[in-house]
N, C-alpha and C positions, 0 to 999 in steps of 0.2 A: 504494498498501499504506502500512498505518498508521491504518486507520479500521475499528476494532474491534467488533463485537457480543456483548455478555456475558449470559449466562442460567445457568440451573440446572436439573438434571433430576435428579427426586426419585426414591430407590428405595420399594417396596413398602412401607409402612407407615413412613415417613419414613427407612428404615433403609439410610443412605449418600446421599450426594448426589454428581453431578458438577456441576462449574463449568465451562463450556464458552466458549470464547470464538473466533470466526471473523473474517479478516480478509475486509473485503468484494469487494477487489479480487481478489487472489490465491485466494482460497476456501480459506487455510489453518485449520486449524482446532487449537486448542491445550485440553486436558482435565487437568482434576486430579480426584482422588477424595477427598473429605473427607466426615467423620465428621457433620455437621451441616449446616442451613441459615443458623447464626446470622450476623450480620454480620460478627463478627469473623474466623469462621474464611474465610468467600467473600473476604471483603476482603486477607487473606494468601495465600490460595490464587491470585485472583486479581493479584496485585503479583509473587508469585512465577512466575506463568506469564510475564505480559508483560516482565519485568524485561530477559530477553536480547532483547528487541524494541524495548527503550526508545528506542534510537536512531532507529527508523523510525516511533515510535508519535506518531499524532497527536491522533485522538478514542476514544472509548470510548461505545456506545450501551448503555443498561442498561433493563431492563423495570422498572417499577415496584416490584418486590417489596421486602419487608423486608430481606432479605440484602445487599442494596446500601445499604443505609443508610449506610453510611461510604466514600462513594463520594469525597469529599472527602480520605479518606486515600490513596484509591489516584491522585486527580491528582495530592496532594503528592509523592507517591513516585514518579511514573512521568512528571510534566509533561503528561499527556494531557488535553485538554479534555473533558468530561463531558457526554454528552446523554443524555435518557431519552425512551423510546416514548412516545407518548399509552397513556393508561388502554385496556385494551381491543382494542389496535391491534397486534396481535401481526405482521403481515404489516410493520411499521415496521422489523423486526428479521429479515426472511424469511429470509436467510441461514441465521442461528443456528436458527432454527426448523426448516428443512429439515435440519440436520447434525444437531440433537437426533432427527429421526426416523432418519437415518441410525445415529446410534447404537443406537436402540430396534431396529436389524437384528442387534445382537451382544448386548445387552441387552435383552431383553423386558420389556414393561409388565407389572407383577406381579413383579417380579423384584427381591428385597433386595439391596441395593448393598454392606451391608456387607461380605460375602464376598467382593467381586470384590477383585483385587489392584492394587497399581499396575502390576506387569507387563502384565496385562491391559489396562488402561487405556493404558498406551503402546502396546501392540499394536494397541488399535482405533484411536489416536489418528495411527499410522503407516499402517496400511490406510488409513484417511480421505486421507491427505494425500499418498498415492502411488497413489491412484486416476485415471486419466485422465477429462478432463471435458469433456464435448461443448464447453461453455461455455468452456472454456479454451485451443480447439483441439486437443482431446487431449492435453493436457500434464496434470501432476499438478500438483494447489496447490503444492506441494515446489519443483517447478521453476520455476515462476511466479515465486514468492515470491523464491527464491534470486536469479534473473535481476533481478528488480527492486531488490531488495537493492543486487546488484552496481552495477547502473545507478546506484543513488542514491550509492554511494558512489564512484564515478568521477566524476561529476557534481560531488560535492562536492569532490574534488581538482581538479578542472578549474578550479572557482571560486577555489579557494585559491589557485592556480597565477596566474591571471587577476590577481588581487588583487597579487600581490608583484612582477608585471613591471611595468616603468616606460612 
C-alpha cells in the first residue's frame, strides 16, 4: 500500500470537479469535491485527502494536467515521491481511470457537479470502498487497506523492539 494514482473528473461545463486518488494495491479510493480545476484548489484537496494516510504514503502518480502543477507542494506536505504518466498514456494510471468510470455510474457524464453535495461524494466513496472485488479475493478495498496498515504498523513495532533488545 501507499502507491497512489491521482486524477480529476470534470462536471458538465466545468461546473464542479472531483479529485480522485486510488491506492494501487488495496484499490481504496479517496474523492474530494472541489469548485474548480485550478492547481491551488486541487493541491489543497489532494493534501487534505492524503494527510491521514501520510504514514503509509510512498508515491503519487499524476497525469500531466495543469491541475497538478503544484505537485512539489504535495510532496513537501506529504513526503511522497511524485511521478507523472507519459502524455496520452492513460493506461499508466489504469486503476484511477477505472475508478473514474465507476464514479460515472453514480454521476453520469453530462452532469454538472456544482450541485453535488459533499455527503453524496462520501456516500459514493464508501460504496466503492466497500464493494467486494474479485481481484482482492472478494474482499473490499477498505478491508485490504486496513489489514495492510495493521501489518505495517505491527512490523514497525517489531522492528523497533528488535533494535532495542541487546
